[in-house]
C-alpha positions as YAML, in Angstrom:
chain: A
units: angstrom
residues:
- id: 1
  name: MET
  ca: [-32.80, -0.10, -16.40]
- id: 2
  name: ARG
  ca: [-29.65, -2.25, -16.19]
- id: 3
  name: ASN
  ca: [-27.95, 0.45, -14.10]
- id: 4
  name: TRP
  ca: [-30.74, 0.35, -11.53]
- id: 5
  name: VAL
  ca: [-30.60, -3.43, -11.35]
- id: 6
  name: GLY
  ca: [-26.84, -3.25, -10.74]
- id: 7
  name: PHE
  ca: [-27.33, -0.53, -8.14]
- id: 8
  name: ILE
  ca: [-29.89, -2.65, -6.31]
- id: 9
  name: ILE
  ca: [-27.63, -5.73, -6.44]
- id: 10
  name: ILE
  ca: [-24.61, -3.82, -5.09]
- id: 11
  name: SER
  ca: [-26.70, -2.15, -2.38]
- id: 12
  name: SER
  ca: [-28.21, -5.47, -1.35]
- id: 13
  name: ALA
  ca: [-24.82, -7.18, -1.27]
- id: 14
  name: MET
  ca: [-23.41, -4.44, 0.93]
- id: 15
  name: ALA
  ca: [-26.38, -4.67, 3.30]
- id: 16
  name: ALA
  ca: [-26.24, -8.48, 3.38]
- id: 17
  name: SER
  ca: [-22.52, -8.54, 4.11]
- id: 18
  name: GLY
  ca: [-23.35, -7.18, 7.53]
- id: 19
  name: CYS
  ca: [-20.80, -4.41, 7.34]
- id: 20
  name: ALA
  ca: [-20.12, -5.12, 11.00]
- id: 21
  name: ALA
  ca: [-18.58, -2.22, 12.83]
- id: 22
  name: VAL
  ca: [-16.56, -4.34, 15.25]
- id: 23
  name: PRO
  ca: [-13.58, -6.38, 13.99]
- id: 24
  name: LYS
  ca: [-14.12, -10.10, 14.58]
- id: 25
  name: THR
  ca: [-10.75, -10.85, 16.21]
- id: 26
  name: HIS
  ca: [-8.61, -9.28, 18.91]
- id: 27
  name: GLU
  ca: [-5.85, -8.82, 16.32]
- id: 28
  name: GLY
  ca: [-8.31, -7.02, 14.05]
- id: 29
  name: LYS
  ca: [-9.17, -4.63, 16.88]
- id: 30
  name: VAL
  ca: [-5.49, -3.95, 17.59]
- id: 31
  name: VAL
  ca: [-4.77, -3.24, 13.90]
- id: 32
  name: LEU
  ca: [-7.83, -0.98, 13.58]
- id: 33
  name: SER
  ca: [-6.82, 0.94, 16.70]
- id: 34
  name: ALA
  ca: [-3.31, 1.52, 15.32]
- id: 35
  name: GLU
  ca: [-4.73, 2.64, 11.96]
- id: 36
  name: VAL
  ca: [-7.13, 5.06, 13.70]
- id: 37
  name: GLN
  ca: [-4.29, 6.61, 15.72]
- id: 38
  name: GLU
  ca: [-2.16, 6.90, 12.56]
- id: 39
  name: ALA
  ca: [-5.07, 8.60, 10.73]
- id: 40
  name: ILE
  ca: [-5.59, 11.08, 13.58]
- id: 41
  name: LEU
  ca: [-1.89, 11.92, 13.52]
- id: 42
  name: LEU
  ca: [-2.00, 12.35, 9.73]
- id: 43
  name: PHE
  ca: [-5.02, 14.69, 9.93]
- id: 44
  name: ARG
  ca: [-3.42, 16.77, 12.70]
- id: 45
  name: THR
  ca: [-0.07, 16.95, 10.89]
- id: 46
  name: LYS
  ca: [-1.42, 17.83, 7.44]
- id: 47
  name: ASP
  ca: [-3.75, 20.50, 8.81]
- id: 48
  name: PRO
  ca: [-2.91, 21.91, 12.25]
- id: 49
  name: SER
  ca: [-6.04, 24.09, 12.05]
- id: 50
  name: LEU
  ca: [-8.06, 20.91, 12.75]
- id: 51
  name: ARG
  ca: [-6.89, 21.18, 16.37]
- id: 52
  name: ARG
  ca: [-9.90, 23.29, 17.32]
- id: 53
  name: PHE
  ca: [-12.29, 20.58, 16.06]
- id: 54
  name: PHE
  ca: [-10.48, 17.84, 18.00]
- id: 55
  name: GLU
  ca: [-10.64, 20.02, 21.13]
- id: 56
  name: ARG
  ca: [-14.14, 21.55, 20.85]
- id: 57
  name: SER
  ca: [-16.23, 18.91, 19.09]
- id: 58
  name: TYR
  ca: [-18.42, 16.80, 21.34]
- id: 59
  name: GLY
  ca: [-17.25, 13.75, 19.40]
- id: 60
  name: TYR
  ca: [-15.80, 12.43, 16.18]
- id: 61
  name: ALA
  ca: [-15.66, 9.26, 14.10]
- id: 62
  name: VAL
  ca: [-12.45, 8.19, 12.34]
- id: 63
  name: MET
  ca: [-12.42, 5.73, 9.42]
- id: 64
  name: PRO
  ca: [-8.73, 5.19, 8.66]
- id: 65
  name: LYS
  ca: [-9.03, 3.03, 5.56]
- id: 66
  name: VAL
  ca: [-12.05, 3.22, 3.26]
- id: 67
  name: PHE
  ca: [-11.99, 1.56, -0.14]
- id: 68
  name: LYS
  ca: [-14.21, 2.99, -2.86]
- id: 69
  name: GLY
  ca: [-14.54, 1.50, -6.31]
- id: 70
  name: GLY
  ca: [-16.87, 0.93, -9.18]
- id: 71
  name: ILE
  ca: [-17.78, 0.88, -12.83]
- id: 72
  name: VAL
  ca: [-21.05, 2.83, -13.30]
- id: 73
  name: VAL
  ca: [-22.31, 1.33, -10.03]
- id: 74
  name: GLY
  ca: [-19.99, 1.96, -7.11]
- id: 75
  name: GLY
  ca: [-19.55, 1.14, -3.49]
- id: 76
  name: ALA
  ca: [-17.33, 1.86, -0.52]
- id: 77
  name: HIS
  ca: [-16.66, 0.28, 2.85]
- id: 78
  name: GLY
  ca: [-14.52, 0.99, 5.90]
- id: 79
  name: LYS
  ca: [-14.39, 0.64, 9.68]
- id: 80
  name: GLY
  ca: [-13.31, 2.94, 12.46]
- id: 81
  name: HIS
  ca: [-13.63, 4.24, 15.99]
- id: 82
  name: VAL
  ca: [-16.05, 6.73, 17.54]
- id: 83
  name: PHE
  ca: [-14.80, 9.16, 20.17]
- id: 84
  name: GLN
  ca: [-16.74, 11.21, 22.70]
- id: 85
  name: ARG
  ca: [-14.86, 14.02, 24.44]
- id: 86
  name: GLY
  ca: [-11.58, 12.44, 23.30]
- id: 87
  name: SER
  ca: [-12.30, 8.92, 24.62]
- id: 88
  name: MET
  ca: [-13.04, 5.96, 22.37]
- id: 89
  name: VAL
  ca: [-16.65, 4.90, 23.02]
- id: 90
  name: GLY
  ca: [-17.36, 2.53, 20.15]
- id: 91
  name: PHE
  ca: [-16.81, 1.20, 16.67]
- id: 92
  name: CYS
  ca: [-18.40, 2.27, 13.39]
- id: 93
  name: SER
  ca: [-18.57, 1.07, 9.82]
- id: 94
  name: LEU
  ca: [-19.19, 3.05, 6.66]
- id: 95
  name: SER
  ca: [-20.95, 1.67, 3.59]
- id: 96
  name: GLN
  ca: [-21.69, 3.60, 0.43]
- id: 97
  name: ALA
  ca: [-23.53, 2.80, -2.77]
- id: 98
  name: THR
  ca: [-23.53, 5.11, -5.78]
- id: 99
  name: LEU
  ca: [-25.04, 5.23, -9.23]
- id: 100
  name: GLY
  ca: [-23.81, 7.39, -12.08]
- id: 101
  name: PHE
  ca: [-20.56, 7.91, -13.95]
- id: 102
  name: THR
  ca: [-18.07, 6.05, -11.78]
- id: 103
  name: PHE
  ca: [-14.87, 4.34, -12.84]
- id: 104
  name: GLY
  ca: [-11.83, 3.25, -10.85]
- id: 105
  name: GLY
  ca: [-10.90, 2.76, -7.24]
- id: 106
  name: GLU
  ca: [-9.31, 4.63, -4.37]
- id: 107
  name: PHE
  ca: [-8.48, 4.43, -0.70]
- id: 108
  name: PHE
  ca: [-9.31, 7.35, 1.54]
- id: 109
  name: ARG
  ca: [-9.51, 8.30, 5.20]
- id: 110
  name: GLU
  ca: [-12.52, 10.08, 6.65]
- id: 111
  name: ILE
  ca: [-13.16, 11.89, 9.89]
- id: 112
  name: ILE
  ca: [-16.52, 13.30, 10.96]
- id: 113
  name: PHE
  ca: [-16.66, 15.88, 13.75]
- id: 114
  name: PHE
  ca: [-19.92, 16.24, 15.71]
- id: 115
  name: GLN
  ca: [-20.68, 19.66, 17.11]
- id: 116
  name: ASP
  ca: [-22.71, 18.62, 20.16]
- id: 117
  name: LYS
  ca: [-24.17, 15.65, 22.04]
- id: 118
  name: GLY
  ca: [-27.34, 15.59, 19.93]
- id: 119
  name: ASP
  ca: [-25.33, 15.34, 16.71]
- id: 120
  name: LEU
  ca: [-23.23, 12.46, 18.04]
- id: 121
  name: ASP
  ca: [-26.34, 10.72, 19.41]
- id: 122
  name: LYS
  ca: [-27.94, 10.89, 15.94]
- id: 123
  name: PHE
  ca: [-24.84, 9.25, 14.45]
- id: 124
  name: LYS
  ca: [-24.90, 6.54, 17.12]
- id: 125
  name: SER
  ca: [-28.55, 5.82, 16.43]
- id: 126
  name: GLU
  ca: [-29.29, 2.74, 14.37]
- id: 127
  name: GLU
  ca: [-27.93, 2.85, 10.80]
- id: 128
  name: TYR
  ca: [-27.30, 6.58, 10.39]
- id: 129
  name: THR
  ca: [-27.26, 7.85, 6.78]
- id: 130
  name: PHE
  ca: [-25.67, 10.88, 5.12]
- id: 131
  name: SER
  ca: [-27.60, 12.24, 2.20]
- id: 132
  name: ALA
  ca: [-25.96, 13.30, -1.03]
- id: 133
  name: GLN
  ca: [-26.19, 16.92, 0.18]
- id: 134
  name: VAL
  ca: [-23.54, 16.48, 2.89]
- id: 135
  name: SER
  ca: [-20.26, 17.79, 1.55]
- id: 136
  name: ALA
  ca: [-16.74, 17.01, 2.66]
- id: 137
  name: VAL
  ca: [-13.64, 19.16, 2.93]
- id: 138
  name: ALA
  ca: [-10.46, 17.79, 1.33]
- id: 139
  name: LEU
  ca: [-7.58, 17.56, 3.78]
- id: 140
  name: GLN
  ca: [-4.89, 20.12, 3.05]
- id: 141
  name: ALA
  ca: [-2.97, 22.61, 5.13]
- id: 142
  name: GLY
  ca: [-5.27, 25.37, 6.37]
- id: 143
  name: ALA
  ca: [-8.48, 23.91, 4.91]
- id: 144
  name: ALA
  ca: [-10.11, 23.53, 8.34]
- id: 145
  name: ALA
  ca: [-9.38, 27.17, 9.20]
- id: 146
  name: LYS
  ca: [-12.23, 28.19, 6.86]
- id: 147
  name: ALA
  ca: [-14.40, 25.11, 7.48]
- id: 148
  name: ASP
  ca: [-17.30, 24.91, 9.89]
- id: 149
  name: TYR
  ca: [-20.05, 22.53, 10.90]
- id: 150
  name: LYS
  ca: [-22.98, 21.98, 8.55]
- id: 151
  name: GLN
  ca: [-26.05, 20.32, 10.05]
- id: 152
  name: GLY
  ca: [-24.00, 19.70, 13.20]
- id: 153
  name: MET
  ca: [-21.08, 17.94, 11.49]
- id: 154
  name: LEU
  ca: [-17.89, 18.54, 9.59]
- id: 155
  name: VAL
  ca: [-16.56, 15.83, 7.26]
- id: 156
  name: ILE
  ca: [-12.86, 15.81, 6.30]
- id: 157
  name: ILE
  ca: [-11.51, 13.43, 3.64]
- id: 158
  name: SER
  ca: [-7.90, 12.52, 2.83]
- id: 159
  name: THR
  ca: [-7.32, 10.52, -0.35]
- id: 160
  name: ASP
  ca: [-4.47, 8.03, 0.08]
- id: 161
  name: ALA
  ca: [-4.08, 6.14, -3.19]
- id: 162
  name: GLY
  ca: [-5.89, 5.26, -6.36]
- id: 163
  name: LEU
  ca: [-7.50, 6.86, -9.35]
- id: 164
  name: MET
  ca: [-11.20, 7.43, -9.62]
- id: 165
  name: VAL
  ca: [-13.49, 9.40, -11.89]
- id: 166
  name: ASP
  ca: [-16.76, 9.93, -10.07]
- id: 167
  name: ALA
  ca: [-19.85, 11.93, -10.97]
- id: 168
  name: SER
  ca: [-22.40, 9.80, -9.19]
- id: 169
  name: VAL
  ca: [-25.22, 10.12, -6.70]
- id: 170
  name: GLY
  ca: [-25.32, 8.18, -3.48]
- id: 171
  name: GLY
  ca: [-25.02, 8.43, 0.24]
- id: 172
  name: GLN
  ca: [-23.04, 7.01, 3.12]
- id: 173
  name: LYS
  ca: [-24.59, 4.68, 5.67]
- id: 174
  name: PHE
  ca: [-23.04, 4.11, 9.10]
- id: 175
  name: ARG
  ca: [-23.43, 1.50, 11.80]
- id: 176
  name: TYR
  ca: [-22.34, 2.03, 15.39]
- id: 177
  name: SER
  ca: [-21.49, -0.54, 18.07]
- id: 178
  name: PRO
  ca: [-20.67, 0.58, 21.61]
- id: 179
  name: ARG
  ca: [-17.23, -0.41, 22.88]
- id: 180
  name: SER
  ca: [-18.67, -2.33, 25.82]
- id: 181
  name: LEU
  ca: [-20.49, -4.86, 23.62]
- id: 182
  name: ARG
  ca: [-17.32, -6.74, 22.64]
...
């Protein structure tokens, strides 16, 4: 029972924090843009086979710095950019709440490729959520050569730093804000 109470508290806190997709300051936007470009370069360098997804996907979302941490109850948060046909069209934020055996913390980068316009439009719809069934591919040389879209998307993760033991259940929630709003 205590675990569920903690899960509800963490989930509520994440929802209440707004998890705004758009950085509040011009400097924040500039830093996020540089981090997104660095993440794209890292993904392309570590796995050149991702090139086909950058070229053929209708769109993609890049979260260059996501922090995940927890003790039994966990959470994660990050911000990024959304691209459509190679052009930045908006901002996104990722929030995650988990419950289960979780201990530690880590930073990771995440990119989500969208196969077609309908898949990107679903992501851009209000508060899009990944279920626990969506799986990610770990970034390593050649990994994308065997990867393909599942349910219209491909998720690639690159762990940067940290140590985490995680056998939990949860999902990722995303918010999208068009570039023209701010």
